C-alpha positions in Angstrom: -6.3 38.4 2.9 -3.0 36.4 2.7 -1.6 35.1 -0.6 -2.4 31.5 0.3 -6.1 32.3 1.0 -6.3 34.3 -2.2 -5.1 31.3 -4.2 -7.5 29.0 -2.4 -10.4 31.3 -3.2 -9.3 31.4 -6.9 -9.1 27.6 -7.0 -12.6 27.4 -5.6 -13.9 30.0 -8.1 -12.5 28.1 -11.1 -13.9 24.8 -9.9 -17.3 26.3 -9.3 -17.3 28.0 -12.8 -16.5 24.7 -14.5 -19.2 22.9 -12.5 -22.0 25.2 -13.6 -22.7 22.7 -16.3 -22.0 19.0 -16.7 -19.4 18.4 -19.5 -19.8 15.1 -21.4 -18.6 15.4 -25.0 -21.4 16.6 -27.3 -23.3 18.4 -24.6 -24.1 22.1 -24.2 -22.1 22.2 -21.0 -19.1 20.7 -22.8 -19.2 23.5 -25.3 -19.6 26.0 -22.5 -16.5 24.6 -20.7 -14.4 24.9 -23.9 -15.5 28.6 -24.2 -14.8 29.2 -20.5 -11.3 27.7 -20.7 -10.4 29.9 -23.7 -11.7 33.0 -21.9 -9.8 32.0 -18.8 -6.4 31.6 -20.4 -7.0 34.7 -22.4 -7.7 36.6 -19.2 -4.4 35.3 -17.8 -2.7 36.8 -20.8 -1.5 33.4 -22.0 -0.6 32.9 -25.7 -2.2 30.1 -27.7 -0.2 27.1 -28.6 1.4 28.0 -31.9 -1.0 30.8 -32.4 -4.3 29.6 -31.1 -6.0 28.3 -28.0 -8.7 26.1 -29.5 -7.6 23.0 -31.3 -10.5 21.0 -32.7 -10.0 17.5 -33.9 -11.9 14.7 -35.7 -11.8 11.1 -34.7 -13.2 8.1 -36.4 -16.1 8.8 -38.6 -16.2 12.5 -37.9 -16.4 11.7 -34.2 -19.6 9.7 -34.8 -20.9 7.2 -32.3 -24.3 5.5 -31.8 -26.5 6.0 -28.8 -29.8 4.3 -28.5 -29.6 3.3 -32.1 -29.1 6.8 -33.4 -25.8 8.3 -34.7 -24.4 11.2 -32.6 -21.6 13.4 -34.0 -19.4 14.7 -31.2 -17.4 17.9 -31.4 -13.9 17.5 -29.9 -11.3 20.2 -29.1 -8.3 20.5 -26.9 -7.6 23.9 -25.3 -3.9 24.7 -25.5 -1.9 27.6 -24.1 1.8 28.4 -23.6 3.8 30.2 -20.9 7.0 31.5 -22.5 10.3 30.6 -20.9 13.6 32.3 -21.4 14.7 30.0 -24.2 11.9 28.8 -26.5 14.3 26.7 -28.5 14.4 24.2 -25.6 11.9 21.3 -25.6 8.9 22.5 -23.5 7.4 21.1 -20.4 3.7 20.2 -20.5 1.1 20.4 -17.7 -2.1 18.6 -18.6 -5.6 17.8 -17.3 -8.9 16.8 -19.0 -12.0 18.9 -18.9 -14.8 16.5 -20.0 -16.9 14.6 -17.6 -18.2 11.0 -17.5 -21.8 11.6 -18.4 -23.9 14.3 -16.8 -21.9 14.6 -13.6 -20.7 17.9 -12.0 -17.1 16.7 -12.2 -15.6 18.8 -9.4 -12.9 16.3 -8.5 -13.0 14.7 -11.9 -11.5 16.9 -13.3 -12.3 20.6 -12.5 -9.9 20.5 -9.5 -6.9 19.5 -11.7 -7.8 22.3 -14.2 -7.9 24.8 -11.4 -4.5 23.6 -10.2 -2.9 24.0 -13.6 -4.3 27.5 -13.9 -2.8 28.4 -10.5 0.6 27.1 -11.6 0.3 29.0 -14.9 -0.1 32.3 -12.9 3.0 31.4 -10.8 5.1 30.6 -14.0 4.1 33.9 -15.5 5.6 35.7 -12.5 8.8 33.6 -12.5 9.4 32.1 -16.0 11.4 28.9 -16.4 14.2 28.4 -19.0 11.7 26.4 -21.0 8.3 27.2 -22.3 5.4 25.4 -20.5 2.5 24.1 -22.5 -0.9 24.1 -20.6 -3.0 21.3 -22.1 -6.7 21.0 -21.3 -7.6 17.7 -23.0 -10.9 16.6 -24.4 -12.4 13.1 -24.6 -10.7 11.5 -21.6 -13.8 9.9 -20.2 -15.6 6.8 -21.4 -16.6 6.0 -24.1 -13.5 7.8 -25.5 -10.9 6.7 -23.0 -7.9 5.1 -24.7 -9.5 5.3 -28.1 -8.5 7.5 -31.1 -11.0 10.1 -29.8 -9.0 10.7 -26.6 -7.8 14.3 -26.7 -4.3 13.6 -25.3 -3.7 11.0 -27.9 -4.8 13.4 -30.7 -2.6 16.1 -29.3 0.4 13.8 -29.1 0.0 12.2 -32.5 -1.5 15.1 -34.5 -1.3 18.5 -32.8 2.1 18.5 -31.1 4.7 20.6 -32.9 7.8 19.6 -30.9 9.2 17.0 -28.5 8.0 17.2 -24.9 10.8 17.4 -22.4 8.6 16.4 -19.4 4.9 16.0 -18.7 2.9 16.3 -15.5 -0.7 15.0 -15.8 -3.3 15.5 -13.1 -6.5 13.7 -12.4 -8.7 13.4 -9.3 -6.6 15.9 -7.3 -9.2 17.7 -5.2 -10.2 15.3 -2.4 -8.9 14.0 0.9 -7.6 10.4 0.7 -9.8 8.2 2.9 -7.1 7.1 5.3 -7.4 8.6 8.8 -4.4 10.8 9.5 -3.2 10.5 5.9 -5.8 12.6 4.1 -3.1 14.8 2.6 -1.5 11.9 0.6 -0.7 12.5 -3.1 -0.1 9.4 -5.2 2.5 9.5 -8.1 3.3 7.2 -10.9 5.9 7.6 -13.7 9.0 8.0 -11.6 10.4 5.0 -13.5 10.2 6.9 -16.8 13.5 8.6 -16.3 16.3 8.3 -13.7 16.3 12.1 -13.2 12.8 11.9 -11.8 13.7 9.8 -8.8 15.6 12.6 -7.1 12.9 15.1 -8.2 10.3 13.0 -6.3 12.7 12.6 -3.3 13.1 16.3 -3.1 9.4 17.0 -3.4 8.4 14.6 -0.6 6.9 16.7 2.2 6.9 20.0 0.2 4.4 22.4 1.6 3.2 19.6 4.0 2.1 17.1 1.4 2.9 13.4 1.9 3.7 11.7 -1.4 3.7 8.0 -2.3 5.2 6.9 -5.7 4.7 3.5 -7.3 5.2 2.0 -10.7 2.5 2.9 -13.2 2.1 -0.8 -14.1 0.4 -1.3 -10.7 -2.5 0.9 -11.7 -2.2 1.0 -15.5 -2.8 4.1 -17.6 -5.6 5.8 -15.7 -5.5 9.1 -17.5 -3.8 11.3 -20.1 -0.2 10.3 -19.4 -0.9 7.2 -21.6 0.4 8.7 -24.9 3.5 10.1 -23.2 4.4 6.8 -21.6 3.9 4.8 -24.7 6.4 7.1 -26.5 8.9 6.8 -23.7 8.7 10.4 -22.6 9.5 11.4 -19.0 6.3 12.0 -17.1 4.6 12.1 -13.7 1.0 11.3 -13.1 -0.5 12.9 -10.0 -3.7 11.8 -8.3 -5.4 11.4 -4.9 -7.0 8.2 -6.3 -10.7 7.3 -6.5 -13.2 8.0 -3.7 -16.8 7.5 -2.9 -18.0 10.3 -5.3 -16.0 9.1 -8.3 -18.2 9.4 -11.4 -21.2 10.2 -9.3 -23.7 13.2 -9.2 -22.3 13.9 -5.7 -18.9 15.0 -7.1 -19.6 18.6 -6.2 -17.4 21.6 -5.4 -18.1 21.9 -1.7 -16.7 18.5 -1.0 -13.1 19.4 -2.2 -10.2 20.3 -0.1 -9.0 23.6 -1.6 -6.1 24.0 0.7 -4.8 20.6 -0.3 -5.2 21.6 -3.9 -3.0 24.7 -3.3 -0.3 22.4 -1.9 -0.6 20.1 -5.0 -0.1 23.2 -7.1 3.1 23.9 -5.1 4.2 20.4 -5.9 3.5 20.8 -9.6 5.5 24.0 -9.6 8.3 22.2 -7.9 8.2 19.4 -10.4 8.3 21.7 -13.4 11.0 23.9 -11.9 13.2 20.9 -11.0 12.8 19.3 -14.4 13.5 22.5 -16.2 17.2 22.2 -16.0 17.6 18.4 -15.8 18.8 16.3 -18.7 15.8 13.9 -19.2 16.0 11.3 -21.9 13.2 8.9 -21.1 15.3 6.0 -20.0 13.4 3.4 -17.9 14.8 2.4 -14.5 13.5 0.7 -11.3 13.2 3.2 -8.4 12.3 0.5 -5.9 14.3 1.9 -3.0 12.6 5.3 -3.2 9.2 3.7 -3.6 9.8 1.5 -0.5 11.1 4.4 1.5 8.0 6.6 0.8 5.6 3.7 1.6 7.4 3.1 4.9 7.3 6.7 5.8 3.7 7.5 4.8 1.8 4.2 4.9 3.3 2.6 8.0 -0.2 2.2 9.4 -0.9 -0.4 6.7 2.4 -2.1 7.2 1.9 -2.4 10.9 -1.7 -3.7 10.5 -0.6 -6.3 8.0 2.7 -7.0 9.9 4.7 -6.9 6.7 8.0 -5.2 5.7 8.6 -3.2 2.5 12.2 -3.2 1.3 12.4 -4.8 -2.1 10.5 -4.8 -5.4 9.0 -8.1 -4.4 7.7 -6.6 -1.1 6.2 -3.7 -3.0 4.6 -6.1 -5.5 2.8 -7.8 -2.5 1.9 -4.6 -0.7 0.4 -2.4 -3.4 -2.5 -4.6 -4.4 -3.5 -4.8 -0.7 -3.4 -1.0 -0.3 -5.3 -0.5 -3.6 -8.0 -3.0 -2.4 -8.4 -0.9 0.8 -8.7 2.3 -1.2 -11.2 0.7 -3.7 -8.9 1.1 -6.7 
């Protein structure tokens, strides 16, 4: 068995393990997912974040909410691990993905696939450490009704649990499926390039890596769809990676056999590229407008849309007009 196939098999095994139970906050499956993640990072030999893997947190009235007129107390916890670099005095890089589900759904694409990708990258980083430490953050409470509230795990990490400034964050969500565009199934969508000038060349260099097509646009077109929210608000450099929504989004049909595990392995290669490239770059979180790179990637990888609509994409104004049309087609 080749190395690529072995990685694909490991990705599939991790997704299937997480999908044995549904994982809404407060459920038995949610607690099982927490325990599995801790065991999985321990099996990889990964140290806990500042001494421990499980970081419980409280939100609101002890995490209390009302369902059907009855109070329910939710138990929240982020699972945090660390891959040591050669100089732990440097600000670390963070790779993050949430592990809860929206109700009692299998959550293969949302978000077991992203967790499996982060674990794959962690193994690669152990074999070839960066200069900086890398934090692996498996966030709780990303899904409704916790999304963008004080119960959201990435917000609690950033505001309460974080012990140092983050140099650069990569957040993954919905990264397991083919994009429903004939001939462009391998597309990976990116936001956040505007969060630092140094990320523009990083995205340019990553285009086409391992056969992936990448399209990057401003985050404001789609808004904060996931756990990059807290990083963006504080002006930290970040990239958000996703294949977008698809027909099985938040559905009971979001099951492991529907995912493209080879594509997931390529996305893992991209994440490793992003972390490695950012490792030695001076990133300060200065906003800029990468319109020329966005337009070039759209022309290269979404020309089928441009031809059908008989439009040109060169300027920010052109992109402003094109992106809503493309999002409408994709159901975003």
